[in-house]
N, C-alpha and C positions, 0 to 999 in steps of 0.2 A: 922469858917467853921461848927462847931457843931450846932451853932445857926441857920445857913442857912439851914442845913439839917433837923433840928427839924421844922423849919418853913415850909419847902417843904413838910414834912410828914403830917403836920397839914393841909396844903392847899389841899393835895391829898385826905385826909380823908373827908374833907368838900365837896370837888368836887364829891367824890364817893357817899356821902350821898345825894347830890343834884341830881345826876344822878339817884340813886335809887328811890327818890321821884318822879321824872319824869316818871320812868318806872311803879311805882305803880299807878300813875295817869292814864297811858294808860290802866293798867289792870282794874282799876275801871270803865273806860268808857265802855270797853266790857262787864264787869260784870253787870252793870246796864241795858244795853240793852238785855243781856241774860236773866236777871230777868224779864224784861218787856215782852219778847217773851214767856218765859215759863209760866208766869201768864196768858197770853192770851190763851195758849193751855189749861191750867187747867180750865179756865172759859168756854172754848169752849166745853170741854168734860163733864162738869156738866149741863150747861143750853143750851137750844135750842134757840140760840140768832139769831135775824135778822141780815141782812147785814148792817142795819143802825147803829148797835152797833160799827162797825169799825169807823164810822164818829166821835164817841165820845171817844172810847178807845185810838186810836192812837195819836190824837192831845193832849189828856190829858196826855198820857204817855210821849209824847215828852216834854211837859212843865215840868213835874216832873223830868224826866231824865236830861234835860238841867239845871234845877235849882240845882240839886244835883252836877252834874259834874262842874257847874259853881262855886259853893262854894268851891269845892276841888281845882279848878284852882286858885282861889284867895288865898287860903292857900299856894299853891305851888309858886305863885308869891311873897307872903310875906316871904317865906323861902329863895327865891333867893335874895331878898333885904337885908335880915339879913346877907348875906355873900357877899354883893356888887356884886351880879349877877342879871342883868335885864332879867327877863323872860317875854317875850311878844310875842303874835302871831300877824303877820301882817294882816292887813284888806284884802289884796289881797288873802292870802292863806285861810282865812275864807270864802271869797266869792267863791273861786274855789272849796273848800270842799263842800259848800252848793250846788254849780252847779252840782257837782258829784252826790250827792244824789238825787237831782231833775231829773237828767238825768236818774239815775237808776230807780227811781219811774216810769217815763214816759215809759221807754222801758220794765222794768220788769213787771209792773202791767197793763200798758196800751196797749202796742203794741205787745209784743212777744206772750202773751196767745191768741191773736186774729189772729195769723199767721197760725193757723192750726198745731202747733207743738204738739208732743206727741201723744200717742195712745188713750188717753181719755181726758175728760175735766179736771179730777183731775191732770193728767200728764201735761197738758198745764199750769195749775196754779202753779204746783210745778216747772216746768221749768222757768216760769216767775219769781217766787220767788227767786230761786237760781241765775238767771241772775241778778235780782235786787241787791242781796247781793254782787255777784262777781263784777258787774260794779261799784257800788257805793263805795265799800271799795277799790277796785283797783285804781279807780280815786283819792280817798282820800290818798292812799298810795303814789302815784305819786306826789301829791301836797306836802306832807310831805318830800319826798325825795328831791324835788326842793328847798324848803324853810327852813327846819330845819334838814335834814339828813335822811338817809334811816333807817326806823324802820322795822328791820327784823322780829320782833315779830308779825307784822300784817299779814305776808304772809299766814299762815294757814287759816285766816279768809276769804280770798278770793279764795285761791287755791283749798281748799277742796270743797266748794260749786261748783266751776267751774268743777271739776272732777265729781261731782255728777249730773250734767246736763244730759249727755247721759244715765245714769242709770234711773233717773227720767223719761226721755223722753219715755222709754219703759215699764213703770209700769202701769198696767191697774187699780189696786186699791191700796189705801193707799199711793199714791205718795206724796201728800202734807204733811202728817204726817211724812213720811220718810225724806222729805226735811227739815222739822223743826228740826228733830233730827240731821241731817247732819250739819246744821248751828249751832246748839247748840254744837256739837262736835268741830267744827272749832273755835268757840268763846272760848270754854274751853281751847283748846290747845294754843291759843293766850295768854289767861290770864296766863296760867302756864309758858309760855315762858317769858312773861313780869316779872312775879314774880321771876323766876330764874335769869333773867338779873339784877333785883334789888338786889338780894343777892349777885350776883357777884360783883356789883358795891360797896356794903357796905364792902366787903372783901378786897377792894383795899388798 
């Protein structure tokens, strides 16, 4: 019986560390996109850049971010194999997550700003930006809930931007900058929650 209890304790510790690694992967996903967004704001504040810059920056940022998170994902999979746990994302969930982001881009950047929302052009862009983040991440959260379990840590990243929409709507100046800080706050809280969950899993 003693050996069984020891084996159970070992398995629980291994399971806890694997869960913690998954939570850290989630935190790193949001951290890399937070860095990408903040770098964009830094560049925007220093240089008078044309709109064509977005056509270069965001695709390049997407490639770099996906390359980084992809390498971390492969390490997580290897860690799972080391303890006989298969960690794999289904193709269906991947397609649905991509569809969520595409829908968010179309609505947030294409349709909503042209609907006459907000009290100014800046407010319309801010409402579109916050709508893009809210719709995309909420859709992604629903996909995760369906295929891999509810990730409570993600909730601030779409709830806070959603709450910010009516505020940005009525801002005559500085709306898009305020929206950026709002998204940064929501991502930071999500990262902190993920890290807190990781430490709790390690303590199991």
